[in-house]
C-alpha angles and dihedrals in degrees: 000000000000117000120253128238121259113222132181112249126190125184125198139172124228129199117234111207110186121217132218086242134001128024124331124253111254115199128172110233104180151327126264127212112222122212117208121354129355116211127192132164141186120205129196110255092355138082105255124210145239136200140176140158133239140182101252094210090061097052121124105257093237091050092046091053091056096044090052092070115017091178097055094034108032115194145178136225121232121196119196123193113196088344094306119112108241102164139020140161146128121310105234107176147006127205126192115207113174108312094338127092116203118203121202126196138173130212125269093266087069089079088072088066089067090056120091118165114258096187136032115281108196132189101168094163130053107292130175109264091230089057090052093048092049090045092057091057095040093051092060099037089055090064121096108283090351096117115105095178097263101153113220096165094107100029109142111248101184109086092136091225117108130203139181113228133167115185113191111197093222088064092069102243112190109202095221093050094045091049091050091050092048091050096044102058125091111297089014126141146230124256137188143150117248113241092213102053106007092241118157107234130200126186133166085237123358120225142026137261103264096160092119093057109023119057146159116211142134091297094065108013112106097178117012094199095187121179130182130174147168095193120145110291090021093084128033131181089173125043120193121182125182123198118210124203105217090207093049089229091138136018122269116278124220133210121193128187132170138201102207094182091059091042091056095050105033103021132246112319120171129200118191123196135175123215116201118215093018111128102154120094095216091052095051090048087054088055091051091049091051090054094060095035091058094043103042094109134032112286107262120182118178103186105170127179105219135191112237108245130181094270096047119047130163089249091057095074144007140200112303094031117121116232136180118259119192127169135152114229101196114256091350088074140233121321110215114173142142112232136175118243110248099173128017114188121182123198118195123192127210091273093054093253110150133212129181136220115195134192111198129196 
C-alpha cells in the first residue's frame, strides 16, 4: 500500500452579513481546530458538503458566538489546503454528541436552494440557456436582502443553445431545482460556483481530459467498489417523456426516441418519465433523447476509494475532469475506461494525511 501525502489544512469561519441590496459582507472571524478527520466533497452540478468535529470548550470566542445561533449570525466555513482556499460554503448545522461538536456545511451553490421565484420570469422566445440560468439567480438576488454573494457578473452567456421557458411564481419555482433541470436536459450544461471568487460558472461541459496524467489503478485503489447493471430503468432502447402543463392550459405533450442498436442486441426496453412544467415540444424531445443517451450501455459505476499518492493529489483534478480507471477483476478481465469525476470527496486525518473517494460517470 503506497503512503499518502501529508498536507497542511486550516479551517476558518466567516461571518455573512446580508445587505438591504447588493452582496453581503463576508468577513473571516477566526480559525477552528478540528479533531479527528476532516471531510469535504465537490459534486458535479450540485453543492457538495463538508464536515468536521471540534472540542467546543476550545473554540475561539468569536466563532463560538456565531455557532450558537446560525439563524441570527449566519456564517460560512473556509477550508485551506497548503494556504490555498479549496472549499467554502454555508454552515448549516451543529450536532453535539458527548464532548464532541460536529459542524456540517454545504457548498456555495446551496444558497440557490433558499431562492424561490417571487415574480414571473418569462422567456417566451428562444433565449440562450446560459441567459436563462443567469436570469434565475439574478431575479432572486435583486430582491431586498436576497443576495447571497453569488457573483454572476462574468457568467458566460453564449452557449449557442436556446430554450423557451416561462416561470410563473405561483408554480413554486425553486432556483436550484430549475437550474438543475435546465442543465440536465439534452444539450444542457454544467454549473458551479468557484470557491476562490464566488463566481457562478457555466460551461457546456466542465472539465478537461486528464486521462493521460491522472489515473486510478491497482497502485492507488484501496477499494475498487465496481458496480454494473442492466436492471429495469438502467437500460432503455425506447425513451418516452411526457410534459405536463400544471395549469392544464394545453394537453400533455409527448417526446419519443429510440436506440435501435440496443433494441436489436438486448431487446426492447422502455423507460417512461414525466416532466412537470414542460410545455414545449422541443424540450420534451430533449428529455426523451436524454433517457436513451444515458441508458445506451449497461450501467457501470467504478467508485473507488483511493489513497492519495505523489502522482495523484486532490489539487490535480476536479469534478468534470476525465481520468483513467484501470482495474483487474479476476477472470472477468481488466476494466480500462475513461470516466468523468462526478463526486470527489477528500478525507483528512489528524496528521494531514489525505485519502480520496471518487464517484465516476
